[in-house]
N, C-alpha and C positions, 0 to 999 in steps of 0.2 A: 477193406479190401481182403482178397483171398490169395493165399500162397500154396502152391502145388506141393503135395507131400509125396516125396519119391519112395518106392519100394512098397507103398500101400495099394489099396485098391485103385484101379483105374480111374482117373479123374478125382481122386480124392483131394481135398483142399482144406486149408486151415485158415479160418477168419481171424484178421488181425486189425488193429486200429490204424487208420490213416495217419494219426498223429505220430505214432511210433515209427512206422515203415512207409509213410508216404510224404515225408517232409521235403521241402525244396532243398536243393543242394546249396549250401554256403561255404565256399572255398575259403574265405577269409577266416571264418570262425573255427573251421577245422584246422586250418594251419595254426592259428593262434593257440588253440588247445592242444595240439600234438607237440608244438615247441615247448609249450609250458609242462607238459608232462615229462618230456625228455630232459628239460632243464631241472626239473624236481627230482630226477633220478641221479644227477651228478653228485659225487661225493663231496666236492668242494674242500678236500683236505690238503691240496697242495700247499706246501710251505717252504720258504727259503729264508736265509738270514740275511739281513741288511747290515750295513757297517755297524749300527748299534747293537747287533745281536752278536756279532762274531766276537770271541774272546780275544784278549790282548790288545796291543796298540795303545796302551793308555798313555805313553810318553812320546813326545815329538821325536822322530827318528833323527833329526839333526836341526842344527840351529837355522833360523830364517834366512840369513843372509851370509854371503862370504864363502860358501862352499863351492859354488859354480854349478851347482845341481838345482833342479826345480824344487820350489818350496813344497813341504809336506808336513801335515800335521798329525797323520797316524799311518801306521803301516796296515790298517785294516781299510783302507780305501779301495772302493771297487776297481781302481786302476792297478792295485798291487796284487800279486800272487797271494792267495789265502785271504783276500779282503772279501767284504760283503757284497751282496748282488745289488745293483744300482736300483732297480725297481722290483724289490723282492716280493714274491707270491705270498699272499696271506690266506689262511683259511677263511672261506666265505660261503654263503648261502645262495645258491642259484634259482632257489623256488621262485616261480611267478604266480601271483594270484589269479585264480579262475574261479569264479564263483559256481555254485551248484547248477544254477539256470543254464548258464553258458556251456558247461561240461555236458549236460544231458542234451541240449539242444544240438551239440556237436556230434553226439553219438546217435541221435535221431537222424541227423543229416547223412552221416556215414552209413548206416544200415539201410536208410532209404535209397542211397545210390547203389549200394550192393544189390538191392532188389531189381532196380532199374537196369543194371548191367548183367543181371542173371548170374551173379557171384554169390548169392545166397541159396543154399541148397538145404531144404528141410526134409527131415525123415522121422517116422514115428518114433522110433527107438534105436539106440546104438549100444544098449546094455551088453556088456560081456560077462558071462557066467564065470570064465576063467580066462587069465592072461594069455592070448593067442594073437601074436603078431601076423601070422600067416592069415588067420581068420579075417582080421581087420583089414589087411591089405587086399583081400578078397572082395570086401564090401565095397571099399573105395573104388576098386577096379570096375565093379558092377555099376557105380554111380558115375564113372568117367572122371575120377579125380585121382587116378593113380600117379600122374606125372605132374601134379599141381602142387604149389604151397597151400596146404589145407590147414585151416584152423577149425578144430573140432570143438564145439560148445555144447556142454552137456548142463542138464538142470542143476545137478549137485556134483561134488567131486566123487568121482569114480575110479578107484584104484585100479581095477582091472582094465579098465579103458586106458588109463595113463600107461600102465605097464605094456599094453599091447602097441601102443603107438610110439613109445619113446625110441625104438630102433628104426623107425620109418623116416627116411630123410625128407625134411620139408613138412613134416606133419607135427602140429602143436595141439595140446588139449588144454582147455581152460573150463572152468565153470562159470556160470553166469556172473557170480561175485567177482571173478578174476578177470572180466573183460575190462579192456582199456582201448583208448583210440588208436595206439600205435600198432597193436597186433591187428586189429580189424583194418586198418589202412594197407598194412603189409602183406596181408594174406590174398592170394589170388582167389580162392574159394573159401567161403565160410559154411561149414557143415553143422546145422544146429538141430537138436532134437525138438519135437513138438513141445515138450515140457519146457525146454529152455527158451523157446520163442514166447511162450506165455509169461514166463518169468521175466523176460526183458519187456515185454509189453507192459506189464504191472510195474516194473521199475521206471519205465520212461513215459508212463501215463501222465 
């Protein structure tokens, strides 16, 4: 299939494989991969003290019978002020297993849907010789992306491009190695250089 290249000669296109950019949409797979990716980003460091972890409370506060009060075995019961938590949170790993084949299939489905919805914009080059926010903003305006949540994808890490975009609201810059399903799904428009498209095609082939 061919993708139109914006800003180049009139009618210029870029040939890409149907496997990478023409896959069927699989909502269940995409949902599973996105949830797994977000779960893997959770710190899982929440911790609380149960009655076994709270210091003190070693002796029985009063005898079992004859006081008229409810029986109590420790002052560190969850019912007492200063006691432990009933169902104390413990550090845990939220990661969900997603194998490489599923992950890449989900990315193919997402990219293919972006193409079908005309949300993937391809340009020949976005290289910035110097960091200029105004210049990048003008480029986005020319492409009709001034008011959209835009994900800019470059072939490799470009410091000037990153510095030019960091003060533009709703604009994020990633290189191909930094792509993930969450940023692709969350962007209204994905602006890719031709070199980045070819790198993605090689990755997902």
